[in-house]
N, C-alpha and C positions, 0 to 999 in steps of 0.2 A: 827541498827544491828551491832553487833560486828563481826569482820572478823579475821580469822586465816590464815596466809600464812606460810607454813611449807615446809621444804625440807626432802626428804627421808622417807616418811610416808607409804611405802609399807609394811614394816615389823617392828618388834621390838618396840623400844621406840617410833618411829614415828607413827606407827599404833596405839599403845595404846594412844598416845597423841591426835590424831585426834578423836578417840572415846570419850575421856574425854572432849574435847572442843565442839564437836558436841552435847554431852549430856547437856552441859551448854548453848546451844543455839547459838553457833557461826556458821557462814557460813565459811566453811573450804575449802581451796584450797591447794593442794599438788603439789610439783614439784619433780619429780624423773623419772628415766628411767622405772622402773616397776610400773604399775598402783597400786593405793591404792585399796584394795578389798571392801571398804565400798562404797555402791552405792550413799550415800549422799554427798560424797566428790567430789569436782570439781578437776579432775586430769589434770595437764598440763605436758605432757611428755617432759622431758628435761634431757640432760646429763651434769651434773655439771662439768665434766672434760673438757668440750668444752668451751673455753673462750667466744664464741658467743652464749651461750645457750639462752640468752634472745632475740636474734634477731627474733626468730619465736614465742616467747611467750609474748612479750611486750604488744600487744593489748589485749590479753585475760587476762593478769595479771592486766592491767588497769581496765578492766571491773569488775574483782573480787574485786578491791579496791574501786570502785566508790560508793559513798554514805555511806560508813562505818562510824559509829559513833566512833569506835575505832578499831585499827588494832594491832594485835599481830603477829610479825614476829619471827618465831623460826628457827634458824639455827641448824638443827638436822643432816643432812647428813654429813658423813665423810668417809674417806678412811683409813684403817688400814693394814699395811704391816708387815711382819716379816723381819725387816731389821736392819742393824747395822751401827754405825758411821764409822766403818772401811771399809765398802765396798758399801755404798749407793752412787750412782752417783748423780751428780747435776740434771741430767734429771729426775731421779726417784724422787728426792726430789721436783722438780718443779711440777711433776705430782700430788703428794699428796697435795702440797700447792694449786694447782688449785681448788681442791674440798674443802679442809678444811679451806682455807683462802680467796682465790680470789673470789670464788663463793659467800660467805657471803658479801664481799665488793661490788660485782656487784649488788646483791639484795638490799643492804642498799642504794646504790646510786639511785636505781629506786624507792624503796618503801618510803623512808623517806620523800621526798617532798609531798607524798600523805597521810601522816599520820596525823590525827588530834590529838589535845591534848587529853591525856588519853590513848595513845597507848604505846606499849612496844616492845623492841627488846631483845629476850632471846637467848643466845648462849648455846648450849649443849657442855660442856667441857668434862672432864674426871678426875678421880683421877690423871692421868698422865699429867694433866695441871700444877701441882705444885710439881711433883716428877718424877722419871724416873725408868725404869726397863730395863734389857737387851733386845735387839732384837726388839725394838719398836721405833727405832730412829726417823723416819719421823713423826710418830704419836705424839710422845712426843714433838718434836720441834714445830709442828703446833698447838698442844693444848696449849702449853705455850703461843704461839703467839696469840691464840684466846682470852685468858684472857686479854692480852694487847689491843686487838681490842675492847673488851667490855669496858674496862676502858676508852679508848680514846673516844669511842662513847658516854659514859656518860658525859665526859667533853665537847665534842663538841656540844651536844644537850641540854646543860644546859639552862633552861628558856623556853623550847619548850613543856614541859609537856609530854615528851616521856622518859620512864625509861628503864634501861638496867639491865641485870644480867647475870651471867654465872653459870649454874647449872652443877655440876661435879659429874656424877654418878660413883659409884663404880662398882664392877663386877655384871653386869646385865645379866639375862638369855635371850640372844639375839642370832640371827643367826651369827652376827659378832663375838661375844665372842666365840661361839662354833667352828667357822671356824679358830680362832686364837689359841685356847687352845686345845690340844689333850684331848680326853675323859679321858684317864688315869691320867691326871693332874687335872681334874675338882674338885676332893675332896680336893686337896690342895688349890685350888682357893676358894672354899667355906670356908675353914678354915681361910682365910684372913679377913673374916667378924667377928665382935664380936658376931653376931647371928648365925654363922656357916652355912650360906645359901647364895644363890644368890639373888639379888634384882629382884623383878618382874617388868617388863616394866610398868605396871599400877602404881606402886609406883613412878616412875620417872615422869610419865604423870601427876599424881596428884601434884607433886612438881612444874612442869612446869606451870600448870594452876595457882597454887597459886602465883608463881613468876610473871606471866603476870598480875595478878589482884592487886598486892601490890606494889605501887611505892616507899614505904619506903625503899625497898632494892636496890634502884638505885645505880649501880656501884659495887654491891656486888658479891663475889664469894661464892657460897653455895655448900658444899660437901654433897651429898646424897649417903652415902656409908654404912649405917648401923653400922658405927663405924669400921674403918679399923684397923686391928691388925698389928702393926708395929714390925717387927722382924729384 
């Protein structure tokens, strides 16, 4: 049995991803505050902003990993604020880092020793993992760092048969995007894609599934953005 462990699969890209992996025959476990609405998903309630979130989940997560022929760990959950380098306090930055960086590290330390050869660790990055825009300071900083984490993971796991990749979605039609971008600006955002539309969460889910199944991309950063228009 193949097993997927994913964070933040209650909505958006995460929800589309658990559907895709479940359809492919994976046993799926999600970790998030809000439950995943799919009844087939093993939901472990946890707040990734709490440094001790695994304290109450460890035994159940071990059970989900037991006996798996291969494990795909997808770091999907993230926090996005409207903030600026000029006025973001270090406490605010640390709070975003807890979800976007520390939680993936915590899960890696727990899951990697339980991963057989043929497993994968996939990080969900962003277009903003390799560029920046105004007023997304902490998100940009942590997504850049996530790429470094993925590359370091690749090097440190060499020879263990576990591959890594960072998939960087463009503007995807999710609850997070709509909370961050005013409706009156959405047409302009659509225009940033060479296809003139938002990406569907299912398209990113398909990309994540492909990445999990193909070790040839070990250590790669893949941009899934429909061709971003640079102005």
